C-alpha positions, 0 to 999 in steps of 0.5 A, a space after each residue: 811513669 817517665 812522663 810523670 817524673 819528668 813533669 814533676 822535676 820540671 815543675 821544680 824548675 818552673 817554681 824556681 823560675 817563678 821565684 826568680 821573676 818574683 824577686 825581680 819584681 820585688 827589687 824593681 818595687 824597691 826602687 820606687 816609692 812604697 805605696 799600696 797601689 805599687 804593691 798591688 800592681 806588682 803582685 797582680 802582674 806576678 799572678 797574671 804572668 805566673 798563671 800564663 806560664 802555668 797554662 803554657 807549662 800544662 799545655 806543653 808538658 802535661 798534655 793540657 791537664 793540670 796535675 796535683 803533683 806538678 802544682 805541689 812541686 811548683 809550690 814547694 820549690 817556690 817556698 823553699 827558694 823564698 825561705 832560703 835564697 829569697 831572704 839573702 837576695 832581699 838583703 843583698 838587694 837592700 844593700 845594693 840599693 843603699 850603696 847606689 843611693 849613697 853614691 847618688 847622693 854623694 855625687 849629686 848633692 854637691 852638684 845640686 848645692 852648687 847649682 842652687 847657690 849659683 842660681 840664687 846668686 844669678 837671681 839676686 844679681 838680676 833683681 839688682 839689675 832690674 831695680 837699677 833699670 826701673 830707676 
């Protein structure tokens, strides 16, 4: 009985760990342009990693047998984390992304404008010089 209870409780931990991996993939997906291919690749990557981790878990803790209660505990843990912590983490990640995006634009927009204006002035001067040398 101890072995079943131990594997059941560790399944909750594994579900939470898989959720943490899922959040990391979601946040990294937010930093790139949202395309269907990007979403499909990240979801497939998550499923492959989750399947591998579940295989290792079953091999190490349940003597290679996948038991219903361990899968159930993982799913419940993942769902609870997704419905509670997940929403807060998504909102927090979106906030951090907006702040980083704002800081990036507040720093680099003036620099890019300066470089653009400087290069356009240099190009105009070079064109004038070329016209003078051709005459």
